[in-house]
C-alpha positions in Angstrom: 126.8 119.3 112.9 127.5 116.5 110.4 130.7 116.7 108.4 131.8 113.5 106.7 134.0 114.0 103.7 136.8 111.3 103.7 139.9 111.6 101.5 138.6 109.2 98.9 135.7 111.6 98.1 137.9 114.5 97.3 140.0 112.2 95.1 136.9 110.9 93.4 135.6 114.4 92.6 138.9 115.2 90.9 138.9 111.9 89.0 135.2 112.5 87.9 136.1 115.9 86.5 139.0 114.4 84.4 136.8 111.4 83.3 133.8 113.7 82.5 135.6 114.6 79.2 135.1 111.1 78.0 131.3 111.1 78.8 128.4 112.3 76.6 125.9 112.5 79.4 125.3 111.7 83.1 122.9 109.6 85.1 122.3 111.5 88.4 120.8 109.1 91.0 118.8 110.7 93.7 117.2 109.1 96.7 113.5 109.8 96.3 113.1 110.2 100.1 115.2 113.4 100.0 116.0 114.3 96.4 116.8 118.0 97.1 119.2 117.0 99.9 121.0 114.6 97.5 121.9 117.4 95.1 125.6 118.1 95.3 126.7 121.6 93.8 130.2 120.2 93.3 128.8 117.9 90.5 128.1 121.0 88.4 131.8 121.2 87.7 131.7 117.7 86.4 128.5 117.8 84.4 128.9 121.3 82.9 126.5 121.7 80.0 126.0 118.0 79.1 122.6 116.2 79.3 121.5 114.8 82.6 119.2 111.9 83.3 118.0 112.4 86.8 116.8 109.1 88.4 114.5 109.3 91.4 115.4 105.9 92.9 113.7 104.0 95.8 110.4 105.4 94.4 108.5 102.6 96.3 109.3 104.4 99.6 107.5 107.7 98.8 104.0 108.8 97.8 103.2 109.0 94.1 102.2 112.7 94.5 105.6 113.6 96.0 107.4 111.6 93.3 105.5 113.4 90.5 106.2 116.8 91.9 110.0 116.1 92.1 109.9 114.5 88.6 108.6 117.8 87.2 111.1 119.8 89.3 114.1 118.0 87.9 112.8 118.0 84.2 114.4 121.0 82.4 115.6 121.9 79.0 118.8 120.0 79.4 117.6 117.2 81.7 114.9 114.6 82.0 113.8 112.8 85.2 112.8 109.1 85.6 111.3 107.5 88.6 112.1 103.8 89.4 113.0 101.2 92.0 116.4 100.0 91.0 116.0 96.7 92.9 113.1 95.7 90.7 114.3 93.6 87.7 114.1 95.4 84.4 113.3 98.9 85.8 116.7 100.3 84.9 116.0 99.7 81.1 114.1 103.0 81.3 117.5 104.7 81.5 118.7 103.0 78.3 115.6 104.1 76.5 116.2 107.7 77.7 119.8 107.6 76.4 118.7 106.2 73.1 116.1 109.1 72.8 118.7 111.7 73.7 121.3 110.4 71.1 118.9 109.0 68.6 120.3 111.0 65.7 123.8 110.2 66.6 123.1 106.4 66.8 121.2 106.5 63.5 124.0 108.3 61.8 126.5 105.8 63.2 124.4 103.0 62.0 124.2 104.4 58.4 128.0 104.9 58.4 128.4 101.4 59.8 130.5 102.6 62.7 130.0 101.7 66.3 131.2 104.6 68.5 130.8 103.9 72.2 128.7 106.4 74.1 130.0 106.7 77.6 127.7 107.6 80.5 128.8 108.5 84.1 126.6 107.5 87.0 126.9 110.0 89.9 125.2 110.6 93.2 125.6 110.6 96.9 126.5 107.4 98.8 123.8 104.7 99.1 121.6 106.3 96.5 121.5 103.1 94.4 124.0 103.8 91.6 125.7 100.4 91.6 122.3 98.6 91.9 121.2 100.4 88.7 124.4 99.4 86.9 124.0 95.7 88.0 120.3 95.8 86.9 121.3 97.0 83.4 124.0 94.4 83.1 121.9 91.6 84.7 125.0 90.8 86.7 126.6 91.7 90.0 129.5 93.6 88.4 129.4 96.5 90.9 129.6 95.9 94.6 126.4 97.0 96.4 125.2 97.4 100.0 122.5 99.1 101.9 124.9 101.5 103.5 127.1 104.4 102.6 130.6 104.1 101.2 130.5 100.6 99.5 131.7 101.6 96.0 135.4 102.7 96.5 136.6 103.2 92.9 135.3 103.9 89.4 134.5 101.0 87.0 133.5 100.9 83.4 130.6 98.6 82.5 129.3 97.8 79.0 125.5 97.7 79.1 124.9 97.5 75.3 126.7 97.4 72.0 127.2 101.1 72.0 126.8 102.3 75.6 129.2 102.1 78.5 128.4 103.2 82.0 131.0 104.4 84.6 129.9 103.6 88.2 131.5 106.1 90.6 131.8 106.1 94.4 129.2 108.3 96.1 130.3 111.8 97.0 128.9 114.2 99.6 129.4 117.9 100.0 132.8 118.9 101.4 130.8 121.2 103.8 127.2 121.1 104.7 125.8 124.6 105.0 122.3 123.4 105.4 122.1 121.3 108.6 118.7 119.8 107.8 119.9 118.5 104.5 122.9 116.9 106.2 120.6 115.1 108.7 118.2 114.1 105.9 121.1 112.3 104.3 122.1 110.7 107.6 118.5 109.5 108.1 118.3 107.7 104.7 121.8 106.2 105.2 123.9 108.3 102.8 126.2 109.2 105.7 128.0 106.3 107.4 126.2 105.4 110.6 129.5 105.0 112.3 130.4 108.7 112.0 127.2 110.1 113.4 125.3 110.0 116.8 122.3 107.8 116.2 120.4 109.7 118.9 120.9 113.0 117.2 119.8 111.6 113.9 116.7 110.0 115.4 115.7 113.3 117.1 115.9 115.0 113.8 113.8 112.3 112.2 111.2 112.6 115.0 111.0 116.3 114.5 110.5 115.8 110.7 107.9 113.1 111.2 105.9 115.4 113.6 106.0 118.1 111.0 104.7 115.7 108.3 102.1 113.8 110.3 102.2 113.3 114.1 100.1 110.1 113.7 103.1 108.3 112.1 104.8 107.9 115.4 101.7 107.4 117.5 100.4 104.7 115.3 103.6 102.8 114.8 104.9 102.8 118.3 101.8 103.4 120.4 103.2 106.5 122.0 101.2 109.6 123.0 102.9 112.5 121.4 102.0 115.8 119.8 103.7 118.7 118.2 104.3 120.2 121.7 105.9 117.1 123.1 109.7 117.5 123.3 111.4 115.3 120.7 113.6 113.7 123.4 110.5 112.8 125.4 109.0 111.1 122.3 112.2 109.1 121.9 112.0 108.1 125.5 108.4 106.9 124.9 109.5 104.8 121.9 112.3 103.3 124.0 109.8 102.3 126.7 107.3 100.9 124.2 110.0 98.8 122.5 111.5 97.6 125.8 114.9 99.3 125.1 116.5 99.1 128.5 120.0 98.4 129.9 121.1 97.1 133.3 119.4 99.0 136.2 116.3 99.8 134.1 117.8 102.8 132.4 116.5 103.4 128.9 118.7 102.5 126.0 118.1 105.4 123.7 120.8 104.4 121.2 119.0 101.1 120.6 115.7 102.8 120.3 117.2 105.3 117.8 118.6 102.6 115.7 115.1 100.8 115.7 113.5 104.0 114.6 116.0 104.7 111.8 115.8 101.1 110.6 112.0 101.2 110.5 112.1 104.4 108.4 114.7 103.1 106.0 112.8 99.9 105.4 109.5 101.7 104.8 107.8 100.4 107.9 106.7 104.0 108.8 105.1 104.5 105.5 105.8 106.3 102.3 107.6 109.4 103.4 109.6 112.1 101.6 111.7 114.3 103.9 112.2 117.1 101.4 109.5 119.5 100.4 109.3 121.9 97.4 108.6 125.5 98.4 
């Protein structure tokens, strides 16, 4: 079972609760490949009843139909949902438009009164969901440190994105305890859990099981294996290792290397547009 909740995450949660009093709304960044798994119940204590702008990020890695279903799911009376690819220049401007729409009356009143109150927005989400990339896209500068791995942002930072809007980029936070094993492995598969703290073979086996459930042809087509729903997942991983020439001295299969290849192919979109979560 995956359980990665380093001390800085607990500290971050407490700091977020304190700083939330300064914020008017929240940008909640979700990885579009597993948006339900990205939802952290602990954030409810931070957000409370303030407006939320959900952002389904990395939208280029999932099917349009899946993206639309989750967009509707996360759109409620107190929230709106946007879909975007944060690495694409200019895409994050959709978030500014949403904020301007939510606070249009406030901004207009401030303009009439010739005052310039700063509206502060906190950006929250699990590690490696793309929070810092979104902030950088808005600023057109690399003010926030980014990386395609979990745990890059270590501390909060305020960033001014317009004359009257400031964003707070926060470190990614996971659940203190994963009650749902599949959600935990989904997060590990997309890279929201540090690779160094999980067994890549275990994570790869969970991915294989999920891909078989979605479409068995994904693995057979990509790796030239002969696998079906009745083939043990471990055997499928063995086949991938053989096809990719993953061997160590003595001819023994290097399953760890094969697992890392599989995970890398998934994360880069080489296996296709895939969403690990499904709405009931």
